[in-house]
C-alpha positions as CSV (number, residue, x, y, z in Angstrom):
1,X,77.4,139.2,136.1
2,X,77.6,142.9,137.4
3,X,79.6,143.4,140.5
4,X,79.4,146.4,142.9
5,X,83.0,147.3,142.1
6,X,82.1,147.9,138.5
7,X,79.9,150.8,139.5
8,X,82.8,152.6,141.0
9,X,85.2,151.8,138.2
10,X,82.7,152.9,135.6
11,X,81.9,156.2,137.4
12,X,85.5,156.8,138.3
13,X,86.2,158.4,135.0
14,X,85.0,162.0,134.6
15,X,83.9,161.5,131.0
16,X,81.8,158.5,131.9
17,X,80.3,160.4,134.9
18,X,79.4,163.2,132.4
19,X,77.8,160.7,130.0
20,X,75.9,159.2,132.9
21,X,74.7,162.6,134.1
22,X,73.5,163.5,130.5
23,X,71.6,160.2,130.3
24,X,70.0,160.9,133.7
25,X,68.5,164.0,132.0
26,X,67.3,162.2,128.9
27,X,68.0,159.2,126.7
28,X,70.4,159.9,123.9
29,X,72.3,158.4,120.9
30,X,76.0,158.1,120.6
31,X,76.0,161.0,118.1
32,X,74.0,163.2,120.5
33,X,76.4,162.5,123.3
34,X,79.4,163.1,121.2
35,X,78.0,166.5,120.2
36,X,77.8,167.4,123.9
37,X,81.3,166.2,124.8
38,X,84.8,167.0,123.7
39,X,85.4,163.4,122.7
40,X,84.9,161.4,119.5
41,X,82.0,159.1,118.7
42,X,84.2,156.0,119.1
43,X,85.4,157.2,122.5
44,X,81.7,157.8,123.6
45,X,80.9,154.2,122.4
46,X,83.8,152.8,124.5
47,X,82.6,154.7,127.6
48,X,79.0,153.6,127.0
49,X,80.3,150.0,126.8
50,X,81.9,150.3,130.3
51,X,78.7,151.9,131.7
52,X,76.6,149.1,130.1
53,X,78.9,146.4,131.4
54,X,78.5,147.9,134.9
55,X,74.7,147.7,134.5
56,X,74.2,151.4,134.7
57,X,72.9,152.0,131.2
58,X,70.9,150.1,128.7
59,X,70.2,150.7,125.0
60,X,67.5,150.1,122.4
61,X,67.6,150.2,118.7
62,X,65.8,153.1,117.0
63,X,66.3,152.9,113.2
64,X,70.0,153.0,112.5
65,X,70.9,154.3,116.0
66,X,71.0,152.9,119.5
67,X,69.4,155.1,122.1
68,X,71.1,154.9,125.5
69,X,69.3,155.4,128.8
70,X,69.9,154.9,132.5
71,X,69.1,151.3,133.5
72,X,66.7,151.7,136.5
73,X,67.7,148.3,138.0
74,X,71.4,149.3,137.9
75,X,70.7,152.7,139.3
76,X,68.7,151.1,142.1
77,X,71.6,148.8,142.9
78,X,74.0,151.7,142.9
79,X,71.7,153.6,145.2
80,X,71.4,150.6,147.6
81,X,75.2,150.4,147.8
82,X,75.5,154.1,148.5
83,X,72.8,153.7,151.2
84,X,74.8,150.9,152.8
85,X,77.9,153.1,153.0
86,X,75.8,156.0,154.4
87,X,74.2,153.7,157.0
88,X,77.6,152.4,158.1
89,X,78.9,156.0,158.3
90,X,75.9,157.1,160.5
91,X,76.3,154.0,162.7
92,X,80.0,154.9,163.2
93,X,79.2,158.5,164.0
94,X,76.5,157.4,166.5
95,X,79.0,155.1,168.2
96,X,81.6,157.8,168.4
97,X,79.1,160.3,169.9
98,X,77.6,157.8,172.4
99,X,81.0,156.3,173.5
100,X,83.7,158.9,173.2
101,X,87.3,157.9,173.8
102,X,89.6,159.8,176.1
103,X,90.9,161.8,173.1
104,X,87.4,162.9,172.1
105,X,86.2,163.8,175.6
């Protein structure tokens, strides 16, 4: 089962974030991603496994290759989690503005 913490762990690595960003632009094979990055194909595969385990990417077989793409359900879940953080932040800001403490007044 995918947990919310997995999103942050998966995207906490700069190479995985770059892979994720590349896949947002268009689906791609491991070879295609490796050509765009300063890492080996096995390293790209390991990063993709983490992203897949987090539910952020999915793959389909195309001949001898697997084509990776963003998983829309995983992306929607990530977006919902970010929206929850944003809502809490806005609520906290509203409370601070409407009820300032002595230090803020």
